MILOVEX-491492 format. One record per atom (N, C-alpha, C): x, y negated, z. Coordinates in steps of 0.02 Angstrom, whole numbers, plus 50000, padded with zeros to 5 digits. Layout:
<atoms>
XYZ ...
</atoms>
This chain:
<atoms>
463524364748357 463994369348392 464424372948340 465074372748351 465524375948303 465544383448314 465764387448263 465794394748271 466224396648329 466054402148361 466444404548417 467114407048392 467674404548421 468334407048399 468364414548408 468734417648363 468764424948362 469034427948425 469494424248459 469814427148517 469304428848570 468734425348573 468214427048621 467984434148609 467944436248546 467684442848530 468174448448546 468824446748553 469324452048560 469624452448629 469384448248676 469684448548743 469604455448773 469014458648763 468924465348790 469434470148762 469554469848697 470054474248666 470744472548690 470874465948703 471534463948725 471704467148791 471214468048834 471354470748900 471404478348900 471224481548846 471274488848842 471974491048824 472314487148784 472984488948762 473444483248783 473794483948839 474164478448867 474864478048839 475174472048851 475864470948829 475864467248763 476354462748754 476384458548694 477024459748654 477364465248667 478004466348634 477934466848560 478394463548523 478394463848450 479014467548425 479284471948465 479874475648444 479704480548390 480224482648353 480114487548299 479814493948327 479344496748289 479004502748312 479234508848274 479244514648306 479424520748269 478854522748224 479004527348177 478484529948133 477934533048175 477294530648169 476754533148212 476554540248195 476284543648245 476034550448235 475324550748262 474844547848226 474164547548250 473804554148244 473204554248272 472754559948264 472604560748190 472614566948166 472504568148094 471864572048084 471454569548038 470824572848023 470954579747993 470524584448011 470584591147982 470454591047907 470074586047885 469874585847815 470364582147771 470874578947800 471334574947759 472034575647786 472534576547743 473224577047766 473474570347791 473954570647836 474244564647864 474704561347813 474664554647811 475124550747770 475674547947815 476284547747791 476844545447831 477074538547807 477024533347849 477244526747828 477994526447815 478204521747775 478904520447763 479044513347787 479154512547853 479204505747880 479854502247859 479794495747848 480394491647837 480644489447906 481294487747911 481554485447975 481164479247998 481024478948063 480654473148088 481074466848081 480774461248061 481144455048054 481424452848121 482034450148122 482354448448186 482104441848214 481464441448231 481194435448262 481394435248336 481444429148363 481564428248434 480904425948464 480604430048507 479934428748534 480004426148606 479604421148627 479644418748696 479584424448746 479994423948798 479984428848853 480054436048827 480394436748771 480494443348741 479834447048730 479304443248719 478654446348706 478304449148768 478554447748826 478284450548888 477844445348922 477184446348920 476714441548949 476794440949025 477054446049057 477124445649130 477654440649151 478084438649104 478594433649120 478364426549110 477784425549079 477554418749063 477314415049125 476894418249164 476634415349226 476734420249283 476944417749341 477074422149397 476424424649429 476474430249465 475894433049499 475614428049550 476064424449583 475844419449632 475454413849600 475694411449543 475334406149509 474644408549485 474634414549457 473994417249433 473494418049490 473734419949548 473284420649605 472964413849622 473344408449616 473064401849629 472564399949575 472744401049512 472294399249456 471634402949460 471664409349479 471064413349481 470774414149551 470904409249594 470594409049660 470694415449700 471274418549691 471434424549728 471144430949700 470794430449643 470494436449613 471024440949584 470894447449583 471354452149551 471394450549477 472014450049451 472124447749383 472354453449338 472074453749279 472294458449228 472644454549173 473244456749155 473624453249103 473674457549041 473684454248984 473754458048922 473804453548863 473904456448805 473924452748742 473504456448692 473244452848643 472804456048594 473214459748542 473474465648561 473844469748513 473434475748492 472784475348500 472344480748477 472244480348402 472164486048370 472014485948298 471274487148286 470874487648339 470174489048329 469734482948341 470014477348365 469634471348375 469484467948308 469064462948310 468894459348249 469514456148219 469924453148261 470564450548236 471104455848248 471464457948197 471954463248206 472634460648230 472894463548282 473594462748305 473874455748294 473564450848323 473794443948316 474514442948341 474704445948398 475394444948421 475924447048371 475794452248332 476294454448282 476404449048229 475864445748208 475944440348159 476244434148191 476044432548252 476344426748287 477094427848298 477284434148311 477994435548321 478414433848260 478124434648201 478484432848140 478664425448140 478264421448174 478394414248178 478784412448241 478954417448282 479274416048346 478774414048399 478154416348392 477624414448439 477384420148482 476964418548530 476704423448578 476014421148603 475554425748611 474914424248644 474794429148700 474544426748756 474424430948815 473744429348845 473444434348875 472784433748904 472794436248976 472484432549022 472384434849090 471654434049109 471384438749146 470694438449168 470654439649243 470224435849275 470124436549347 469384436649363 469144442149388 468424442949402 468214438349458 467694434349445 467404430149497 467744423449507 468244421849466 468594415449472 468184409949440 468404403649451 468054397849423 467984398449347 468524400449315 468474402449245 468784409349239 468454414049205 468664421049207 469254422849163 469434418549115 469974420349069 470414414449054 471064415649055 471574410649037 471964413448978 472044409448926 472424411348867 472984406348856 473604408848849 474174404548835 474454406448766 474554401448724 474834402548657 475454398248650 476014401448634 476654398048626 476884398948554 477004393448518 477204393648448 477734388348435 478254389848397 478724384648378 478364378748345 478514372748367 478134366848347 478114365848271 478644367848237 478674366648165 478154370548126 477874375948155 477384379948121 476664377748133 476564373548183 475874371648202 475624366148155 475074367348120 474804362148074 474664355648112 474754350048078 474674343548110 473974342648137 473464345048102 472774344048126 472634348348188 472954354148192 472874358348251 473204355048312 473804352448301 474164349048355 473774343048380 473504339148333 473124333148352 472484334948389 472154340448368 471524342348399 471604344448471 472204346748490 472314349248558 472784344748598 472924338748572 473394334348606 473124331948673 472464331548679 472154329748742 471684335248765 471604336048829 471154341148856 470444339848833 470094345248816 469404344648796 469074351548791 468424351648781 468054357848773 467794358348702 467754364448676 467574365348606 467324372448597 467094373948536 466854380648522 466274382348569 466304388048598 465794390348645 466134392248709 466064388048760 466324389248827 467084389548831 467434385548790 468164385348791 468394378248805 468864377448850 469174371048864 469934371948862 470284367048836 471014367948833 471374361648812 472034362148813 472474356648792 473174359348782 473584355648746 474254358048729 474774352448735 475394354448746 475954349848746 476554353248714 477034349248692 477634351948662 478254349648701 478744354148703 479384352648735 479924357048705 480504354248693 481074358048666 480884362048603 480454359148562 480274362348499 479734367648504 479454368748564 478934373748573 478274370248591 477734372648559 477064370048570 476704375248613 476424373048670 476104377648716 475384375348728 474914379748713 474194378448721 473934382748778 473594379648825 473264383248880 472514382348872 472144388048872 471424387848863 471074391848917 470534389048942 470104392448991 469454394548956 469274400848964 468644403348938 468154403748996 467644399648994 467164399149049 466634404649042 466264406049096 465724411049092 465234409049037 465044413948996 464614412448939 463874413048954 463694416249008 462994417149024 462694410249042 462164408449007 461814402149020 462314396449023 462764396248973 463294391248973 463024384148968 463294379749011 463144372649007 463804368849010 463804362948980 464404358848982 464604357549054 465244358949073 465444357849142 465374350549163 465234349549226 465204342849253 465894339749255 465924333049259 466564329449256 467054331949309 466804333249369 467234335649423 467534342449406 467124346849378 467364353449359 467874353049303 467734348749254 468204347849199 468884345349224 468874340849272 469494338349300 469894343849333 469544348249369 469884353849403 470184358749353 469794360249300 470044364849249 470644361849214 470604355449196 471164352049162 471794352349205 471714351249270 472294351349315 472614358249316 472214363549317 472484370249319 472844372049254 472564369949198 472884371349133 473524367349126 473524361149149 474144357149148 474684360549190 474474363149247 474954366549291 475234372749257 474824376249219 475054382249183 475584380349132 475464374949095 475964372749046 476594370449081 476524366749137 477104364549176 477524370449199 477174375849220 477534381849244 477954384949188 477684385149128 478074387749071 478674383449058 478574376849054 479114372249037 479624371349093 479444373549154 479914373149210 480454378549205 480334383549164 480824388849154 481344386749102 481904390149099 482424388249050 482144388448979 482334383648939 482084383248870 482224389648831 482784392848847 482954399048812 482434404448824 482074404048881 481564409048896 480924407848857 480704401548855 480054400348823 480104398548749 480704397948723 480784396148652 480714402248607 480524400948545 480474406148495 480754403848429 480974408548389 481244407048323 480934411848273 480664409248219 480354413348168 480864417448130 480624421948088 481064426548051 480944425847977 481454427547939 481364428047867 480904433847851 480584433547793 480144438947773 480524445447766 480234450847793 480544457347784 480494459447711 480954463447689 480944465947621 480274469347606 479964467347551 479324470347533 478724466847562 478824461247598 478254457647626 477814454747572 477164455247582 476694452447534 476734444847534 476674441847475 476524434747469 475764434447466 475464432147520 474734432647526 474394427847477 473954430647435 473604426547386 473004422947417 472734417947383 472104415147406 471554420347398 471034419747438 470484424647436 470174425047366 470174419447330 469864419347264 470184424347216 470834425547224 471164430247180 470924437347191 470704438847251 470484445647268 469734446647259 469364441247248 468634441547251 468344446547202 468544446447139 468244450747089 468364458047105 468994459847120 469154466747134 468784469347196 468754465147249 468444467347311 467694468047304 467364463047276 466634463247273 466394468647225 466774469847171 466594475247126 466644482047161 467204482947198 467304489247234 466764490247287 466514484847316 466004485247368 465304486147339 465244485947273 464584486947241 464154480747239 464464474847244 464074468647243 463984466047171 463394463447159 463254460447094 463144452947099 462984450547158 462894443447169 463194441247235 463864441847242 464174440547308 464194433147327 464184431947392 464294425347420 464914425547463 465264419947467 465874419547508 465674418747581 466014422447625 465894421647696 465644427947729 465474427347793 465224432947833 464544431047861 464044435447859 463374433747882 463324433747958 463694429347990 463714428748062 464224423448081 464254421748146 464724416448167 465334419248202 465404425748205 465974428748239 466544429848188 466904424448175 467424424548123 468084422048151 468634423448117 469284421148141 469314413548146 469564411048201 469614403848212 470094402648270 470214396548286 470654394848341 471334392748318 471714389648364 472364386848348 472854392048322 472884397748356 473354402948335 473204405548266 472564406948253 472374409648188 472494404548133 472324398348144 472424393248093 473164392248078 473584393048129 474304392648118 474544398448074 474294404448087 474494410348048 474284409547975 473674407147964 473444406247895 473854400847859 473984395347892 474354389947860 475074391947844 475334396847883 476014399347872 476034405247824 475454407347799 475394412847750 475674419447776 475574420747841 475754427247868 475144431347884 474554428247882 473924431847893 473384428347853 472894432247831 472344429447792 471714433547805 471144430047810 470494433247817 470064431347758 469764436247726 469324435147669 468694439247679 468124436547661 467504440247669 466984438047618 466604442947595 466054441647549 465454445847571 464854443647552 464264447547568 463734446347515 463254450847512 462684450147468 462064452147506 461594447547513 460974448947549 460534453647510 460254458547546 459794463347516 459174463747559 458784458347559 458204458247603 458414457947675 458204462947713 458384463147784 459084465947796 459424468147744 460084471147749 460574467047707 461204469147706 461704465647666 462284470347652 462604469247595 463254472347580 463784467547605 464304470247636 464824466147666 465504469047649 465974464747631 466664466747622 467104461647658 467454463947710 467864459547751 468574462347755 469064458247742 469754460547744 470194455847784 470674458647820 471204454947853 471864457247822 472274452547800 472934454047773 473454451547823 473954455547837 474514453547880 475164455347845 475574450347833 476184451247794 476794452047839 477184457247826 477844458047855 477864459347929 477354462547958 477344463548031 477554470548052 477654475048003 477854481948020 477264486348035 477394492648046 476864497648057 476584497148127 475964499248138 475684499348206 476084504248249 476074503148313 476414507648358 476004514048366 476344519348386 475994525648400 475474524648455 475624520348504 475154519148558 474514515748532 474604510948487 474014507548458 473574512548420 473894516648380 473514521448339 473164526548384 473504528748436 473204533648481 472604530548517 472684524248541 472144520948577 471534520048532 471654519048468 471114518048420 470834524548393 471134530148413 470944536748388 470934536748311 471464533848283 471524533148210 471624539948177 471274541048123 471344547248085 471644545748017 472214548848001 472564547447939 472214550747879 472234547447822 471984550447760 472384547247702 472424550547645 472814547847589 472434542447552 472794537247532 472504531847492 473014529747439 472804529447378 473254527847323 473594521047334 474254521047327 474644514947333 474854513147403 474614516847453 474764515347523 475294520047550 475704517547596 476164521847632 475794525747685 475254522947711 474834526347761 474154523047762 473644526947778 472974524247785 472624527947841 472214524347879 471884527247938 471154525047941 470734529447965 470054527547981 470014526348057 469704520848075 469654518948145 468924517648161 468664521048211 467974519948233 467994515148292 467714509248282 467734504248336 467194505448388 466584506948366 466044508348412 465514512348376 464994514148411 464464518148381 463854514048361 463954507448354 463384503148341 463124503548270 463514505948223 463284506548155 463304500048116 463594494648143 463634488248109 464204488148058 464284482348026 464794481647974 465494482748001 465594481348066 466254481948095 466324488148140 465844492648137 465874498448182 466414503248161 466614503248098 467184507148075 467624502748032 468254504448029 468734500547989 469214505247953 469504502747900 470044506347865 470674502247873 471194505247901 471834501947911 472334504747861 472654500347824 473124502447772 473814499347786 474334503347778 475014501047785 475374501647718 475654496147695 476054496147633 476714492647650 477254496547653 477894493747674 477824490647743 478014484147751 477944480947816 477284477147824 476814478547780 476184474747779 475594478947803 475074475547827 474474479047847 473854475747816 473364479947803 472724477847777 472184481247819 471714477447845 471154480247883 470514478547846 470114483647832 469504482747793 468904485047834 468374481147834 467744483247863 467184481547815 466604484547827 466034483447783 465884489547740 465634488247680 465404493647636 465964496047589 465944502547573 466414505547526 467144503847544 467314505047607 467964502747633 468554505547595 468544512047580 469114515047546 469204512147477 468654511147441 468684508347374 468934501147377 468704497347426 468934490447434 469674490247451 469894494647497 470604494847515 471034496447455 470834501447416 471224503247357 471244497547307 470694493947299 470674488347253 471144482747274 471164481247339 471614476047365 472344478047354 472504484247372 473194486747365 473414486347292 472984488447246 473144488247176 473234481147151 472814476647174 472864469647153 473524466447178 473704467847240 474314464947267 474934468047236 474874474147212 475444477447179 475524475247106 475004472247078 475004470447007 475404464146993 
</atoms>
């Protein structure tokens, strides 16, 4: 069984902060800790990308069509623009490529979640395109397929109930495939100008994302590791067609290291996003982000994801020009400062 794609982990967060707009955001004014002064970002102008449906997920599929797909269940629409999920703000990075991802959920339907990903065909890696050229099931409880038209690649995926998951029977697979094909047909039935996207040139000051190996020494030293291993001690890691496209296009990168300490472990996990601009005030407010000063950063925030006390229960979000860095694990502030210094060097 392959690792569970990251999007499974962030669907809950996706539905908390709705809308997929990638428009330029004003300078955020988040909650500020009493113990630390607020830092003010210096955002670069947002790159002039053309995003399908102007970034509005409600224009991708009609309410009537969604009612059919979800067997009449009440549908919630949204996009993963949360900064507190395991994968940070994927729509902002996809927008740089002229892409869009949208999520709909329907309680009690044959499959509870539908995800549509639209990306200009030129950005989709050949192996990703080939892997989704025919309908099939993969990962953990995910089935999907993709087609291209007028230069746009559209992937439709159904997330099946995960409780006591079993491979769907042939009849069920045929029904799911038909619904996903219909979803893609519905997108392509609209004017090409609506569903098409165009990527943007890098904004001034955008990071050229390095390979993880270049950051390894600085990050693991800052995290206090003496014998680090590459990777994350779990299977909940970034994956899927959208994420692989972002990495291959060098607009997003995930790096992680850990060191086992008996029953515990030191962990350093970072997400880099190049040229996407600052988070919106709404995102920061929803995350209850608290600003604090960090050397080399235009802004830095502490974000509490949950009270579980795990490696991802808190995060450090850093803004440098139009770029973002999200750090979780041990010694987050030291790791963030080390990454910023390395990228500035």
